[in-house]
Structure formats: structure tokens, C-alpha cells
C-alpha positions as CSV (number, residue, x, y, z in Angstrom):
1,X,-5.4,22.8,-32.4
2,X,-5.1,19.1,-31.4
3,X,-6.5,16.6,-33.8
4,X,-9.1,13.9,-33.0
5,X,-10.3,15.6,-29.9
6,X,-12.7,12.9,-28.7
7,X,-13.4,14.0,-25.1
8,X,-14.3,17.3,-23.4
9,X,-11.0,17.3,-21.6
10,X,-9.1,17.0,-24.9
11,X,-11.2,19.8,-26.4
12,X,-10.5,22.0,-23.4
13,X,-6.8,21.3,-23.5
14,X,-6.7,22.2,-27.2
15,X,-8.6,25.4,-26.5
16,X,-6.6,26.4,-23.5
17,X,-3.1,25.6,-24.7
18,X,-3.3,26.7,-28.3
19,X,-0.3,24.5,-29.2
20,X,0.0,22.5,-32.4
21,X,1.8,19.4,-31.1
22,X,1.0,17.5,-27.9
23,X,4.7,17.0,-27.2
24,X,4.9,20.6,-26.3
25,X,2.3,20.4,-23.5
26,X,3.0,20.4,-19.8
27,X,-0.1,18.8,-18.2
28,X,-0.8,18.7,-14.5
29,X,-2.9,15.9,-13.0
30,X,-4.7,16.9,-9.8
31,X,-6.8,14.1,-8.7
32,X,-9.4,14.0,-6.0
33,X,-12.9,13.1,-4.8
34,X,-13.9,16.8,-4.8
35,X,-16.9,16.1,-2.6
36,X,-17.4,19.1,-2.9
37,X,-14.6,21.1,-4.7
38,X,-13.7,24.2,-2.7
39,X,-11.6,27.3,-3.1
40,X,-8.6,25.6,-1.6
41,X,-8.5,23.1,-4.5
42,X,-8.6,26.0,-7.0
43,X,-5.9,28.0,-5.2
44,X,-3.7,25.0,-5.2
45,X,-4.2,24.2,-8.9
46,X,-3.8,27.8,-10.0
47,X,-0.5,28.3,-8.0
48,X,1.0,25.0,-9.2
49,X,0.2,25.9,-12.8
50,X,1.8,29.2,-12.5
51,X,4.9,28.0,-10.6
52,X,5.7,25.2,-13.1
53,X,4.5,27.0,-16.2
54,X,1.9,24.2,-17.0
55,X,-0.3,24.5,-20.0
56,X,-3.2,23.0,-18.1
57,X,-4.1,21.4,-14.8
58,X,-6.8,18.7,-15.0
59,X,-8.9,18.3,-11.9
60,X,-9.6,14.6,-12.3
61,X,-12.7,13.4,-10.5
62,X,-12.3,9.9,-9.0
63,X,-14.9,7.3,-9.7
64,X,-14.3,5.1,-6.7
65,X,-11.5,6.5,-4.6
66,X,-9.7,3.5,-3.2
67,X,-8.6,5.4,-0.1
68,X,-12.2,6.1,0.9
69,X,-13.8,2.9,-0.2
70,X,-15.8,1.5,2.7
71,X,-14.8,4.4,4.9
72,X,-17.6,6.8,4.1
73,X,-20.3,7.2,1.5
74,X,-19.2,9.3,-1.5
75,X,-21.5,11.4,-3.6
76,X,-22.3,10.1,-7.1
77,X,-19.5,10.6,-9.5
78,X,-21.6,12.5,-12.1
79,X,-22.7,15.0,-9.4
80,X,-19.1,15.6,-8.3
81,X,-18.0,16.0,-11.9
82,X,-20.7,18.6,-12.4
83,X,-19.4,20.5,-9.4
84,X,-15.9,20.5,-10.7
85,X,-17.0,21.7,-14.1
86,X,-18.8,24.5,-12.3
87,X,-15.7,25.3,-10.2
88,X,-13.3,25.6,-13.2
89,X,-15.7,27.4,-15.4
90,X,-14.0,30.5,-16.9
91,X,-10.8,29.7,-14.9
92,X,-7.9,29.9,-17.4
93,X,-5.8,26.7,-17.5
94,X,-8.0,24.5,-15.3
95,X,-10.3,21.8,-16.7
96,X,-12.5,19.1,-15.2
97,X,-11.5,15.5,-16.1
98,X,-13.8,12.5,-16.2
99,X,-11.5,9.7,-17.4
100,X,-11.7,7.8,-14.1
101,X,-15.5,8.0,-14.1
102,X,-15.7,6.7,-17.7
103,X,-13.2,3.9,-16.9
104,X,-15.2,2.8,-13.9
105,X,-14.0,0.6,-11.0
106,X,-11.4,1.7,-8.4
107,X,-9.6,4.9,-9.4
108,X,-5.8,4.5,-9.5
109,X,-3.5,7.3,-10.6
110,X,-1.3,4.8,-12.5
111,X,-4.1,3.9,-14.8
112,X,-5.1,7.6,-15.3
113,X,-1.5,8.6,-16.2
114,X,-1.3,5.7,-18.7
115,X,-4.5,7.0,-20.4
116,X,-3.2,10.6,-20.5
117,X,0.1,9.5,-21.9
118,X,-1.8,7.6,-24.7
119,X,-4.0,10.6,-25.4
120,X,-1.2,13.1,-25.4
121,X,1.9,11.3,-26.7
122,X,5.0,13.2,-25.8
123,X,3.4,15.5,-23.3
124,X,5.1,16.1,-20.0
125,X,2.9,14.9,-17.1
126,X,3.0,16.2,-13.5
127,X,1.2,14.4,-10.7
128,X,0.1,17.0,-8.0
129,X,-0.4,15.9,-4.4
130,X,-0.6,17.6,-1.0
131,X,2.0,16.9,1.6
132,X,-0.3,14.5,3.5
133,X,-0.9,12.4,0.3
134,X,2.8,12.5,-0.5
135,X,3.7,10.9,2.8
136,X,1.5,7.9,1.8
137,X,2.8,7.5,-1.8
138,X,4.7,4.2,-1.1
139,X,1.3,2.6,-0.5
140,X,-0.2,3.7,-3.9
141,X,-1.2,1.1,-6.4
142,X,1.7,0.5,-8.9
143,X,3.5,3.5,-7.6
144,X,6.5,2.7,-9.8
145,X,4.3,3.4,-12.8
146,X,3.2,6.7,-11.4
147,X,6.8,7.7,-10.9
148,X,7.9,6.5,-14.4
149,X,5.1,8.2,-16.2
150,X,5.1,11.6,-14.4
151,X,7.0,14.1,-12.4
152,X,5.9,14.2,-8.7
153,X,4.8,17.6,-7.4
154,X,4.1,18.1,-3.7
155,X,2.3,21.3,-2.6
156,X,3.9,22.7,0.6
157,X,2.4,25.3,3.0
158,X,4.4,28.6,3.0
159,X,7.4,28.2,5.2
160,X,6.6,24.5,6.0
161,X,8.6,21.7,4.3
162,X,7.6,18.3,5.5
163,X,9.7,15.2,5.2
164,X,8.9,13.2,2.0
165,X,9.6,9.6,1.0
166,X,13.2,9.7,0.0
167,X,13.0,7.0,-2.7
168,X,11.2,9.4,-5.0
169,X,12.2,12.7,-6.7
170,X,10.0,15.6,-6.0
171,X,9.3,19.1,-7.2
172,X,8.1,21.3,-4.3
173,X,5.7,24.2,-4.8
174,X,4.5,26.5,-2.1
175,X,0.9,27.5,-2.2
176,X,-1.3,29.2,0.4
177,X,-3.1,26.6,2.5
178,X,-6.6,27.7,3.2
179,X,-8.3,26.2,6.2
180,X,-11.2,24.7,4.4
181,X,-12.0,21.0,3.9
182,X,-14.7,19.1,2.0
183,X,-15.6,17.3,5.2
184,X,-16.3,20.5,7.0
185,X,-18.3,21.8,4.0
186,X,-20.5,18.8,3.9
187,X,-21.3,19.4,7.6
188,X,-21.9,23.1,7.0
189,X,-24.4,22.4,4.2
190,X,-26.2,19.7,6.3
191,X,-26.4,22.1,9.3
192,X,-27.4,25.2,7.2
193,X,-24.3,27.1,8.3
194,X,-22.6,29.7,6.0
195,X,-20.3,28.5,3.2
196,X,-19.7,32.0,1.8
197,X,-16.3,32.3,0.1
198,X,-15.5,28.6,0.8
199,X,-17.0,27.4,-2.5
200,X,-17.5,29.5,-5.6
201,X,-20.9,30.8,-6.6
202,X,-21.3,28.4,-9.6
203,X,-20.5,25.4,-7.3
204,X,-23.0,26.6,-4.7
205,X,-25.7,27.0,-7.3
206,X,-25.0,23.5,-8.7
207,X,-25.1,22.0,-5.2
208,X,-28.5,23.6,-4.6
209,X,-29.8,22.5,-7.9
210,X,-28.8,19.0,-7.3
211,X,-30.0,19.0,-3.6
212,X,-26.6,17.7,-2.4
213,X,-25.4,17.6,1.2
214,X,-28.8,18.3,2.6
215,X,-29.0,21.6,0.9
216,X,-32.6,21.0,-0.3
217,X,-34.6,19.1,-2.8
218,X,-33.1,18.4,-6.2
219,X,-34.4,20.9,-8.8
220,X,-35.6,19.6,-12.1
221,X,-34.0,21.7,-14.8
222,X,-36.0,20.2,-17.7
């Protein structure tokens, strides 16, 4: 087991990987707003973990996603983290990460990777992005740090290989692309339309308990 496990993510990594030295770990970073997390996120994380033989994939919940800042209102970070915790519950090799929430301020991947590299010295880090995000990578904050601290992984749709920025080296992984989006889900919840099989039951329960997306009044669990 890892020593000095001071965060829930570290404890989960230790439990899931069962390795004695961090340098043996292959850790995937899959960041997002997750507002809400849906089955497409899980399918992507599971398939990348399998394809690259990763010990764990961290679904890292952004605190203040810089791409969305000022564009739309984002649900409170603690609520979104609770949803991701519910989504990965009992899913082998997936954990919820809150490093960006605890750090506060705008969420930049370069900062998150620096923190993970410090926590897990010697571990191999993989930054997982969709093809749409990959196209915009040159605009990322301190992208040179992202590239130097991790291996870039782009998730392709089966049979579709988009052009990527050629100044970076990529690993490409095919994963089923489900036609589901967090934007559509927020509208579905607000309109009272079905969300069956688009989010997992634990996520749905947590959304209803917290009264998110117009799903009802927040339930007091005390």
C-alpha cells in the first residue's frame, strides 16, 4: 500500500492498484466539469484504462473551468464532485479527484499534473482528452508543462481519426462515442424528460437528493 495517503484519491489509488511503489503506477487524468457526469464519461474512462493498461483513471472535477468561465453558470463544485463519486462507485480502476476543487481558482491541467507528479513521484501520467479538446490544445495554459509532465491521449470515435496538432505526440485510443452530453442532460432534467440509461442510478439518486438541474427540492439527509 502507498504510504502517507493523505487524500481520498491517494487512498483509492492505493486500494485499486495494490502496488508497493508509486513509480510502477500508470495514472490517467481525465478532467472535466462533469455537470453532470454521464455514461459517456464512464465508457471513455473504462476503455482508455483497458487500452493503455492504466492502474487507475482519475476523473478530476474542475473547480473553475477556464473554458466555461463567463460562458454559463456551472453547478457548485462540491455537488459535481459528489456526482462523480457516485458515478465511479464500485467501478474498478476509476476514482473521483478533487485536487482542483481543493486548490481553488481557475483549473489548469498543468497545475493538476504538477500536483499529481509530486504526490506520486515516478508514476507515469497520461492526460486524456476528446478529439474536440485535443484540437484546442495549443491554447491551453502552459501547454508545454502539460506535454512535459504527461503522455497525451486522444479518444477517437471508432473508424474516425481527426487531424491533431502536429507539434505534439499523441497516443490514440478508440472508444464508443455515445450521443449523450451534459448540456442535453441538464435540459432533460429541467424539462422532466427521461434520462434513463444516460446517467447511472447512483448519479440520478444524488441529483434528486441535491435538487440539481430543476429535478426537485434538495433533500436534507441529516
